[in-house]
C-alpha positions as CSV (number, residue, x, y, z in Angstrom):
1,X,0.0,0.0,0.0
2,X,1.3,3.4,-1.0
3,X,0.7,6.4,1.3
4,X,0.6,10.1,0.5
5,X,-0.7,13.4,1.7
6,X,-2.7,15.9,-0.4
7,X,-2.8,19.6,0.4
8,X,-5.7,21.5,-1.1
9,X,-5.3,25.3,-1.6
10,X,-8.0,27.8,-2.4
11,X,-7.2,29.3,-5.9
12,X,-9.5,32.3,-5.5
13,X,-7.3,33.8,-2.7
14,X,-4.4,34.3,-5.2
15,X,-1.9,33.9,-2.3
16,X,1.7,35.0,-2.9
17,X,4.0,31.9,-3.2
18,X,5.5,32.3,0.2
19,X,2.1,32.6,1.9
20,X,0.8,29.6,0.0
21,X,3.8,27.6,1.0
22,X,3.3,28.5,4.7
23,X,-0.4,27.6,4.6
24,X,0.4,24.3,2.9
25,X,3.0,23.6,5.6
26,X,0.4,24.3,8.3
27,X,-2.0,21.9,6.7
28,X,0.7,19.2,6.3
29,X,1.8,19.4,9.9
30,X,-1.6,19.6,11.4
31,X,-3.0,16.7,9.3
32,X,0.0,14.6,10.1
33,X,-0.3,15.3,13.9
34,X,-4.0,14.2,13.8
35,X,-3.2,11.0,11.8
36,X,-2.8,7.4,12.9
37,X,0.8,6.9,14.0
38,X,1.2,3.7,12.0
39,X,0.1,5.4,8.8
40,X,2.5,8.3,9.5
41,X,5.3,5.8,10.0
42,X,4.6,4.0,6.7
43,X,4.3,7.3,4.9
44,X,7.6,8.6,6.3
45,X,9.4,5.3,5.5
46,X,8.4,5.7,1.9
47,X,9.4,9.3,1.3
48,X,6.5,11.3,2.8
49,X,4.9,12.1,-0.6
50,X,2.9,15.3,-0.7
51,X,0.8,16.6,-3.6
52,X,-0.5,20.2,-3.7
53,X,-3.6,20.9,-5.7
54,X,-6.1,23.7,-5.9
55,X,-9.8,24.3,-5.7
56,X,-11.8,27.2,-7.1
57,X,-13.1,28.7,-3.9
58,X,-14.1,28.2,-0.2
59,X,-17.3,26.3,-1.1
60,X,-15.2,23.7,-3.0
61,X,-12.7,23.6,-0.2
62,X,-15.4,22.7,2.3
63,X,-16.9,20.1,-0.1
64,X,-13.5,18.3,-0.5
65,X,-12.9,18.5,3.3
66,X,-16.3,17.0,4.0
67,X,-16.0,14.2,1.4
68,X,-12.6,13.3,2.8
69,X,-13.9,13.2,6.4
70,X,-16.9,11.2,5.4
71,X,-14.5,8.7,3.7
72,X,-12.7,8.2,7.0
73,X,-9.6,10.2,6.1
74,X,-7.9,12.6,8.5
75,X,-8.2,16.2,7.5
76,X,-7.0,19.6,8.8
77,X,-8.8,22.8,7.7
78,X,-6.5,25.7,8.1
79,X,-7.8,29.1,9.1
80,X,-5.4,32.1,8.8
81,X,-4.6,34.4,11.7
82,X,-4.7,37.4,9.4
83,X,-1.3,38.9,10.3
84,X,-0.1,39.4,6.7
85,X,-2.0,39.4,3.4
86,X,-5.5,38.0,4.1
87,X,-8.2,38.7,6.6
88,X,-8.3,36.9,10.0
89,X,-10.4,33.8,9.9
90,X,-10.0,33.1,6.2
91,X,-9.9,29.4,5.4
92,X,-7.0,28.8,3.1
93,X,-6.4,25.1,2.7
94,X,-7.0,21.6,3.8
95,X,-4.5,18.8,4.5
96,X,-5.7,15.2,3.8
97,X,-3.8,12.3,5.2
98,X,-1.3,10.8,5.1
99,X,-3.3,7.8,4.1
100,X,-3.7,5.2,1.4
101,X,-3.1,6.8,-2.0
102,X,-6.0,5.1,-3.6
103,X,-8.5,6.4,-1.0
104,X,-7.2,10.0,-1.3
105,X,-7.1,9.8,-5.1
106,X,-10.8,8.9,-5.2
107,X,-11.5,12.4,-3.8
108,X,-8.7,14.5,-5.3
109,X,-7.6,13.0,-8.6
110,X,-9.6,15.5,-10.7
111,X,-8.1,18.6,-9.0
112,X,-5.4,20.6,-10.8
113,X,-1.9,20.8,-9.4
114,X,-0.8,24.2,-8.1
């Protein structure tokens, strides 16, 4: 079984590259901390694969997050503190997994890479 993590970014926010990277990092760390330790160990032992994709807007971000949760996947919805370029409380991205690549792909395979 191959494990990976997917980070889903809101495209409508047009985040600067550095801000996008920081938000994706928040999502990766938080989702990993919430995940089953055995899955994390297998994921880390096989390179800690991460894929970054985008959605159109907040509505689609919520939809992907809910579908992932309903599918039994660990998720982390990231809300920005608003100290730099976006308003406080803005939901920027979702981390999914690490988990079985096939389970995550069922939800994220049609999303475009960032």
